[in-house]
C-alpha positions as CSV (number, residue, x, y, z in Angstrom):
1,M,16.4,19.9,-11.2
2,S,14.5,22.7,-12.8
3,A,11.3,24.2,-11.4
4,T,9.5,23.4,-14.6
5,K,10.3,19.7,-14.4
6,I,9.1,19.6,-10.8
7,A,5.9,21.4,-11.8
8,I,4.9,18.6,-14.2
9,G,5.2,16.1,-11.5
10,D,8.8,14.8,-11.3
11,D,8.5,15.0,-7.5
12,Y,12.2,14.4,-6.6
13,S,11.9,10.9,-8.0
14,L,15.7,10.4,-8.1
15,S,16.8,12.8,-5.3
16,R,16.1,13.7,-1.7
17,V,13.1,15.9,-0.9
18,P,14.5,19.2,0.5
19,Q,13.0,20.7,3.7
20,S,11.6,23.6,1.6
21,A,9.4,21.1,-0.3
22,R,7.9,19.4,2.8
23,K,4.1,19.4,3.3
24,S,1.7,19.8,6.1
25,L,0.4,17.0,8.3
26,W,-3.0,17.3,6.7
27,S,-1.5,16.9,3.2
28,I,0.2,13.6,4.0
29,T,-2.5,12.2,6.3
30,I,-5.4,12.7,3.9
31,I,-3.5,10.6,1.3
32,R,-2.8,7.9,3.9
33,V,-6.5,7.8,5.0
34,G,-7.5,7.8,1.4
35,A,-5.3,4.7,0.7
36,F,-7.4,2.8,3.3
37,A,-10.8,4.3,2.8
38,T,-11.5,2.7,-0.5
39,I,-13.5,0.0,-2.2
40,S,-10.7,-2.6,-1.7
41,Q,-11.0,-2.2,2.0
42,F,-14.8,-2.8,1.6
43,I,-14.1,-5.9,-0.4
44,L,-11.9,-7.2,2.4
45,G,-14.4,-6.3,5.1
46,A,-17.3,-7.8,3.1
47,T,-15.4,-11.0,2.5
48,M,-14.7,-11.3,6.2
49,G,-18.2,-10.5,7.2
50,Y,-19.5,-13.1,4.8
51,G,-17.3,-15.8,6.3
52,M,-16.6,-14.7,9.9
53,T,-18.5,-13.6,13.0
54,F,-18.0,-10.0,14.1
55,T,-15.7,-10.9,17.0
56,D,-13.4,-13.1,14.8
57,A,-13.3,-10.4,12.2
58,L,-12.3,-7.8,14.8
59,I,-9.5,-10.0,16.1
60,A,-8.2,-10.7,12.6
61,T,-8.4,-7.0,11.7
62,F,-6.6,-6.0,14.9
63,F,-3.6,-8.4,14.3
64,G,-3.4,-7.5,10.6
65,S,-3.5,-3.8,11.3
66,I,-0.8,-4.0,14.0
67,I,1.6,-5.3,11.3
68,L,0.7,-2.4,9.0
69,Q,1.1,0.2,11.8
70,V,4.5,-1.0,13.0
71,V,5.9,-1.5,9.5
72,G,4.4,1.7,8.1
73,F,5.7,3.9,11.0
74,L,9.2,2.5,11.1
75,L,9.7,2.8,7.3
76,G,7.8,6.1,7.3
77,Y,10.3,7.5,9.9
78,I,13.2,6.5,7.7
79,G,11.5,8.2,4.8
80,V,11.1,11.5,6.6
81,R,14.6,11.4,8.0
82,E,16.3,10.7,4.6
83,G,13.8,12.3,2.3
84,L,13.9,9.3,0.0
85,S,11.4,7.1,-1.7
86,T,11.3,3.4,-0.8
87,S,12.9,2.4,-4.1
88,L,15.9,4.7,-3.6
89,L,16.2,3.9,0.1
90,T,16.7,0.2,-0.4
91,R,20.0,0.9,-2.2
92,W,21.4,1.9,1.3
93,A,19.3,-0.3,3.5
94,G,20.4,-3.8,3.0
95,F,19.8,-4.4,-0.7
96,G,22.4,-2.4,-2.5
97,K,22.1,-1.2,-6.1
98,H,21.1,-4.5,-7.6
99,G,18.9,-5.7,-4.7
100,G,17.2,-2.4,-4.7
101,T,16.5,-2.9,-8.4
102,I,15.0,-6.3,-7.8
103,F,12.8,-4.8,-5.0
104,S,11.7,-2.0,-7.3
105,I,10.6,-4.4,-9.9
106,I,8.5,-6.3,-7.4
107,I,6.9,-3.1,-6.1
108,A,6.3,-1.9,-9.6
109,I,4.6,-5.1,-10.6
110,S,2.6,-5.2,-7.4
111,C,1.4,-1.7,-7.7
112,I,0.5,-2.0,-11.4
113,G,-1.4,-5.1,-10.5
114,W,-3.3,-3.3,-7.8
115,F,-4.0,-0.6,-10.3
116,G,-5.6,-3.1,-12.6
117,V,-7.7,-4.6,-9.7
118,Q,-9.0,-1.2,-8.6
119,N,-9.6,-0.1,-12.2
120,T,-11.8,-3.1,-12.8
121,I,-13.9,-2.2,-9.7
122,F,-14.2,1.4,-10.8
123,A,-15.3,0.5,-14.3
124,S,-17.8,-2.1,-13.1
125,G,-19.4,0.5,-10.9
126,L,-19.8,2.8,-13.9
127,V,-21.3,0.0,-16.0
128,E,-23.9,-0.8,-13.2
129,A,-24.7,2.9,-12.7
130,S,-25.4,3.2,-16.5
131,N,-27.6,0.1,-16.4
132,G,-25.3,-1.6,-18.9
133,R,-25.5,1.2,-21.5
134,L,-21.8,1.8,-21.0
135,P,-19.8,-1.4,-22.0
136,L,-17.3,-2.7,-19.6
137,I,-14.2,-2.5,-21.7
138,P,-14.6,1.1,-22.8
139,A,-15.4,1.9,-19.2
140,M,-12.1,0.3,-18.1
141,F,-10.1,2.4,-20.6
142,L,-12.0,5.6,-19.5
143,T,-11.4,5.1,-15.8
144,G,-7.8,3.8,-16.2
145,L,-6.6,6.6,-18.4
146,S,-8.4,9.3,-16.4
147,V,-6.5,8.3,-13.2
148,T,-3.3,8.1,-15.2
149,F,-3.5,11.7,-16.3
150,L,-4.3,12.8,-12.7
151,V,-1.1,11.0,-11.4
152,I,1.1,12.6,-14.0
153,F,1.0,15.8,-11.9
154,G,2.4,14.3,-8.8
155,F,2.1,14.6,-5.0
156,K,0.1,17.9,-5.0
157,L,-2.7,16.5,-7.0
158,L,-2.7,13.3,-4.9
159,S,-3.5,15.4,-1.9
160,I,-6.1,17.5,-3.6
161,T,-7.9,14.4,-5.0
162,A,-7.9,12.8,-1.5
163,T,-9.2,15.9,0.1
164,I,-12.3,15.8,-2.1
165,A,-12.8,12.0,-2.2
166,V,-12.2,11.0,1.4
167,P,-15.0,13.1,3.0
168,A,-17.4,12.0,0.2
169,F,-16.5,8.4,0.9
170,L,-16.9,8.7,4.6
171,L,-20.3,10.5,4.2
172,A,-21.5,7.7,1.9
173,V,-20.4,5.0,4.3
174,S,-22.1,6.9,7.2
175,A,-25.3,7.0,5.3
176,G,-25.2,3.2,4.7
177,V,-24.4,2.5,8.3
178,F,-27.3,4.8,9.5
179,S,-29.7,3.0,7.1
180,V,-28.7,-0.5,8.2
181,F,-28.7,0.3,11.9
182,R,-32.1,1.9,11.7
183,E,-33.5,-1.4,10.5
184,T,-31.2,-3.9,12.3
185,S,-30.1,-4.2,15.9
186,L,-26.4,-3.6,16.4
187,S,-26.3,-6.2,19.2
188,E,-27.9,-8.8,16.8
189,L,-25.2,-8.2,14.2
190,F,-22.5,-8.8,16.9
191,S,-23.8,-12.3,17.4
192,T,-25.0,-13.1,13.8
193,A,-23.5,-16.1,12.1
194,P,-21.9,-15.5,8.7
195,A,-23.7,-16.4,5.5
196,G,-20.8,-17.9,3.6
197,E,-18.1,-20.5,3.9
198,P,-16.1,-20.1,7.2
199,L,-12.9,-18.0,7.1
200,S,-10.2,-18.6,9.6
201,I,-8.6,-15.8,11.7
202,G,-5.1,-16.6,10.4
203,V,-6.2,-16.4,6.7
204,A,-8.2,-13.2,7.4
205,S,-5.3,-11.6,9.2
206,T,-3.0,-12.4,6.3
207,M,-5.5,-10.9,3.9
208,I,-5.6,-7.7,6.0
209,A,-1.8,-7.4,6.2
210,G,-1.4,-8.6,2.6
211,G,-4.0,-6.2,1.3
212,F,-2.0,-3.2,2.3
213,I,1.5,-4.5,3.1
214,V,2.8,-3.0,-0.1
215,G,1.2,0.3,0.9
216,A,2.9,0.0,4.3
217,I,6.3,-0.6,2.7
218,I,6.0,2.3,0.3
219,T,5.1,4.6,3.1
220,P,8.4,6.5,2.5
221,D,7.1,7.6,-0.9
222,I,4.6,9.8,1.0
223,S,6.4,10.4,4.3
224,R,9.5,11.8,2.6
225,F,7.3,14.9,2.2
226,A,6.5,15.1,5.9
227,R,8.1,17.7,8.2
228,S,8.9,15.4,11.2
229,G,8.8,11.9,12.7
230,K,5.9,13.1,14.8
231,D,3.9,13.9,11.7
232,V,4.6,10.4,10.4
233,F,3.3,8.9,13.6
234,W,0.0,10.7,13.4
235,M,-0.3,10.1,9.7
236,T,0.0,6.3,10.1
237,T,-2.1,6.2,13.3
238,I,-5.0,8.2,12.0
239,G,-4.9,6.2,8.7
240,L,-5.0,3.0,10.7
241,I,-7.9,4.0,13.0
242,I,-10.1,5.6,10.4
243,G,-9.2,3.6,7.3
244,E,-8.2,0.1,8.5
245,L,-10.1,-0.5,11.7
246,G,-13.1,1.8,11.0
247,I,-13.8,1.1,7.3
248,N,-13.1,-2.7,7.6
249,M,-15.4,-3.3,10.6
250,I,-18.2,-1.2,9.0
251,A,-18.0,-3.4,5.9
252,V,-18.1,-6.5,8.1
253,L,-21.3,-5.3,9.8
254,L,-22.9,-4.4,6.5
255,A,-22.0,-7.8,5.0
256,L,-23.5,-9.6,8.1
257,A,-26.6,-7.5,7.7
258,A,-27.0,-7.8,3.9
259,R,-26.0,-11.5,3.9
260,T,-23.8,-11.0,0.8
261,N,-20.1,-10.1,0.0
262,D,-21.1,-8.0,-3.1
263,V,-19.9,-4.6,-2.1
264,V,-22.0,-2.6,-4.6
265,S,-25.1,-4.5,-3.7
266,I,-24.5,-3.8,0.0
267,M,-24.2,-0.1,-0.5
268,V,-27.2,0.0,-2.9
269,Q,-29.3,-1.9,-0.3
270,A,-28.1,0.3,2.5
271,S,-28.1,3.8,1.1
272,G,-28.9,3.9,-2.6
273,I,-27.1,4.1,-5.9
274,I,-25.6,7.5,-5.3
275,A,-23.7,6.4,-2.2
276,A,-22.7,3.2,-4.0
277,L,-21.2,5.3,-6.8
278,V,-19.3,7.5,-4.3
279,V,-17.8,4.3,-2.8
280,V,-16.8,3.0,-6.2
281,F,-15.3,6.3,-7.2
282,S,-13.1,6.2,-4.1
283,T,-10.9,3.9,-6.1
284,I,-9.4,7.0,-7.6
285,K,-7.5,7.7,-4.4
286,I,-5.8,4.4,-4.0
287,N,-5.2,4.0,-7.7
288,N,-3.4,7.4,-7.6
289,L,-1.1,6.0,-5.0
290,N,-0.6,2.7,-6.8
291,L,0.4,4.4,-10.0
292,Y,2.5,7.0,-8.2
293,A,4.6,4.3,-6.3
294,A,5.0,2.3,-9.5
295,S,6.3,5.3,-11.4
296,L,8.9,6.0,-8.7
297,S,10.0,2.4,-8.8
298,I,10.3,2.4,-12.6
299,T,12.4,5.6,-12.6
300,S,14.7,4.1,-10.0
301,I,15.0,0.9,-12.0
302,F,16.1,2.7,-15.2
303,D,18.5,5.0,-13.2
304,S,20.1,2.0,-11.5
305,V,20.3,-0.5,-14.4
306,F,20.7,1.7,-17.4
307,N,21.9,5.0,-15.9
308,V,19.0,6.7,-17.7
309,R,17.0,9.4,-15.8
310,L,13.4,9.0,-17.1
311,G,10.8,11.6,-16.5
312,R,8.2,10.4,-14.0
313,A,5.3,11.8,-16.0
314,T,6.3,9.8,-19.1
315,V,6.7,6.7,-17.0
316,T,3.3,7.2,-15.4
317,L,1.6,7.4,-18.8
318,V,3.2,4.2,-20.0
319,I,2.5,2.1,-16.9
320,G,-1.0,3.6,-16.6
321,I,-1.8,2.1,-20.0
322,I,-0.3,-1.2,-19.0
323,G,-2.3,-1.3,-15.8
324,T,-5.5,-0.5,-17.7
325,V,-4.8,-3.4,-20.1
326,L,-4.3,-5.7,-17.1
327,S,-7.8,-4.8,-15.8
328,V,-9.3,-5.5,-19.3
329,I,-7.8,-9.0,-19.3
330,G,-9.4,-9.9,-16.0
331,I,-6.9,-9.6,-13.1
332,L,-9.7,-9.1,-10.6
333,N,-10.4,-12.9,-10.9
334,Y,-7.2,-13.5,-9.0
335,F,-7.8,-10.9,-6.3
336,I,-7.8,-13.1,-3.1
337,D,-4.8,-15.2,-4.3
338,F,-3.0,-12.0,-5.1
339,L,-3.5,-10.7,-1.5
340,V,-2.3,-13.9,0.1
341,V,0.9,-14.0,-2.0
342,L,1.7,-10.4,-1.3
343,G,1.1,-11.1,2.4
344,V,4.2,-13.3,2.5
345,L,6.3,-12.1,-0.4
346,V,6.8,-8.4,0.5
347,P,7.1,-8.4,4.4
348,P,10.6,-9.9,4.4
349,V,11.8,-6.8,2.6
350,A,10.5,-4.6,5.4
351,G,12.2,-6.8,8.0
352,I,15.6,-6.5,6.3
353,I,15.3,-2.7,5.8
354,I,14.3,-2.1,9.4
355,I,17.1,-4.3,10.9
356,D,19.7,-2.8,8.5
357,Y,18.8,0.9,9.1
358,F,18.0,0.9,12.8
359,I,20.3,-1.9,14.2
360,L,23.2,-2.8,11.8
361,K,23.4,0.7,10.3
362,T,25.6,-0.6,7.5
363,S,25.2,2.6,5.4
364,R,24.1,5.2,8.0
365,Q,27.4,7.1,7.9
366,V,27.2,7.7,4.1
367,L,23.6,8.5,4.4
368,D,24.2,11.0,7.2
369,E,27.1,12.7,5.4
370,S,25.2,13.0,2.1
371,R,22.0,14.2,3.9
372,E,24.0,17.2,5.3
373,R,24.8,18.1,1.7
374,G,21.3,17.5,0.4
375,E,22.5,14.8,-2.0
376,L,22.4,11.1,-2.5
377,P,25.4,9.0,-1.4
378,S,27.9,8.8,-4.3
379,V,28.1,5.0,-4.1
380,A,25.4,2.5,-3.4
381,G,25.9,-0.6,-1.3
382,R,26.3,-4.2,-2.7
383,L,23.7,-6.9,-2.6
384,S,24.8,-9.3,0.1
385,P,24.1,-13.1,-0.1
386,I,22.8,-12.6,3.5
387,T,20.0,-10.4,2.1
388,I,19.0,-13.0,-0.5
389,I,19.0,-15.8,2.1
390,A,17.0,-13.8,4.6
391,W,14.5,-12.7,2.0
392,A,14.1,-16.3,0.6
393,C,13.7,-17.8,4.1
394,G,11.2,-15.2,5.1
395,F,9.1,-15.9,2.1
396,L,9.3,-19.7,2.4
397,V,8.3,-19.6,6.1
398,G,5.5,-17.2,5.4
399,Y,4.2,-19.3,2.4
400,F,4.5,-22.8,3.8
401,V,4.1,-22.4,7.6
402,T,0.4,-22.1,8.4
403,W,0.8,-21.6,12.1
404,G,0.2,-18.0,13.3
405,I,0.0,-15.1,10.8
406,P,2.1,-15.8,7.7
407,S,2.8,-12.1,7.0
408,L,4.2,-11.6,10.5
409,N,6.1,-14.9,10.4
410,A,7.8,-13.8,7.1
411,L,8.8,-10.4,8.4
412,F,10.2,-11.7,11.7
413,V,12.1,-14.6,10.1
414,S,13.8,-12.4,7.5
415,G,14.7,-9.8,10.0
416,I,16.2,-12.3,12.5
417,I,18.2,-14.1,9.8
418,Y,19.5,-10.9,8.4
419,Y,20.5,-9.7,11.8
420,I,22.3,-12.9,12.7
421,G,24.0,-13.0,9.3
422,G,25.0,-9.4,9.5
423,M,26.5,-9.8,13.0
424,A,28.3,-12.9,12.0
425,V,30.0,-11.2,9.1
426,R,30.8,-8.2,11.3
427,T,32.3,-10.4,14.0
428,R,34.4,-12.4,11.4
429,S,35.7,-9.2,9.9
430,V,36.8,-7.9,13.3
431,T,38.4,-11.3,14.2
432,F,40.5,-11.5,11.0
433,S,41.3,-7.8,10.7
């Protein structure tokens, strides 16, 4: 791959990331924190603070966050070890060439959908800041296409953007917290009843896990640029503490104090329009990552299905336009339902990958041998019926069984079924060999 092609953002989309291209702990961690420290996290926290007490919201956030931490670290470790994006990795981690393609399609659709959601929020903030002088639809095209052109240039610009936006976001949030706590007793907020309709811990935990489960599963897209498993651990842990637990619980407190789940109104009441705009502009960070992951998935799809190696920059431009159009047609109206579905549709994939890579090790030999050469394995695995069954069962259990946390149920069920099926096939092969 030529240096020129990498310079315009190809980012090893269809190959391993060599050790010479690995980045510092700061570079990968700031992107991870930026993925959490965003307006969507405020929406989740505000929704919880509007329908839950602080204690219940803390419990739900803790359980939802644990799912993300475990899944994110395990998959991130695979990413740093193999130097592969999630879409490529699935070909040799339980799904084979065709299953990996199906997964890549789901990830692409999910991330493009999230791009549309975030773009709507970004554009709405600009409209409010202009007092309605800037129409919403032109604002959506402005914000969507601006982010698209940023993502074209790849990982390096993701890190630079996050380095600027994350500190600004945290300062704005800190200003809002200081303003609220100056006028409201913190102890009172801990015992304040929510203003809206009650929200259960189970549903809230699924919203937390579902809200970033796709982000957890695409952790290899970023961790493949890390230098070691230790860096991946600190990247995921710091992102969890600052972004998930910190930002979410601050939003809960602000919603309890302001008695509303309107995020922009909360920030305006707490610290003024400038801070509110900073929070709204934070969507750039997560939308960078949404579009980046989607572009990696699309390039993998075309390589796998059509044997065509598309440039990631071109793919980014096309899907950025698609995501912008989705925001124009009103995808934000389905935000909560979107979270709940993702919370049970995607986790089974993580369960299968983790069991296959760490326990069954069906493709570890070919991965190890090709990694020594700095290449991809010459042949991808096949999609097993066991994978399909495990994935379907995980989704069905997560969707229909209301006991516990559906996201966690889906992940465990798929992993257990895949393990049992894989061991049964292996035992049968040994018996009849």
